[in-house]
C-alpha positions in Angstrom: 51.4 7.4 -39.5 52.7 9.1 -42.6 53.8 12.6 -41.6 54.3 11.5 -38.0 58.1 11.3 -38.1 60.8 12.2 -35.6 62.5 14.1 -38.5 59.4 16.2 -39.3 58.7 15.3 -42.9 61.3 12.6 -43.3 59.0 9.8 -44.0 57.2 11.9 -46.7 60.5 12.6 -48.4 61.5 8.9 -48.1 58.2 7.9 -49.7 59.0 10.1 -52.7 62.4 8.5 -53.0 61.0 5.0 -52.8 58.5 5.9 -55.5 61.3 7.2 -57.7 63.4 4.1 -57.0 60.5 1.9 -58.0 60.3 3.7 -61.3 64.0 3.1 -61.8 63.5 -0.6 -61.1 60.8 -0.7 -63.8 63.1 1.0 -66.3 65.8 -1.7 -65.8 63.3 -4.5 -66.1 62.8 -5.4 -62.5 59.5 -5.6 -60.7 58.9 -2.5 -58.6 57.3 -4.7 -55.9 60.9 -5.7 -54.9 61.1 -2.4 -53.0 58.6 -1.6 -50.3 58.1 1.0 -47.6 56.2 0.8 -44.4 55.6 3.5 -41.8 55.8 1.8 -38.5 56.1 3.1 -35.0 59.2 1.9 -33.1 57.0 0.3 -30.5 54.9 -1.7 -33.0 56.8 -5.0 -33.2 53.8 -6.9 -34.5 53.4 -4.6 -37.5 57.1 -4.7 -38.1 57.0 -8.5 -38.2 54.1 -8.4 -40.5 55.9 -6.1 -42.9 58.9 -8.4 -42.8 56.8 -11.4 -43.6 55.1 -9.5 -46.5 58.3 -8.5 -48.1 59.7 -12.0 -47.6 56.7 -13.5 -49.4 57.1 -11.0 -52.2 60.8 -11.8 -52.6 60.0 -15.6 -52.7 57.2 -15.1 -55.2 59.4 -13.0 -57.5 62.4 -15.2 -57.2 66.0 -14.2 -57.8 67.1 -11.1 -59.6 66.5 -12.0 -63.3 69.2 -9.6 -64.4 71.9 -11.4 -62.4 73.5 -13.8 -64.8 74.4 -17.2 -63.4 78.0 -17.9 -63.4 79.1 -14.2 -63.5 81.2 -14.6 -60.4 82.9 -17.7 -61.7 83.5 -16.1 -65.1 85.1 -13.0 -63.4 87.3 -15.3 -61.3 88.5 -17.1 -64.5 89.4 -13.8 -66.1 91.3 -12.7 -63.0 93.3 -15.9 -62.9 94.2 -15.9 -66.6 
């Protein structure tokens, strides 16, 4: 299905961008698996559901963003109030 895009080569360019973004994730210390790309025909609901389930499983396995500090929002609110 790669290359079979309504926008000619749109999914090929998108794949390149996703690969680049995955490299950026690695550089900041996040797992590149947090970002995925699937080429799915609009009429293939079963494959779409499968892709959603796969990404959900990956997100659950990896857990929350380890770079997000707990309490950041609360700390920011305290600073704004003061």
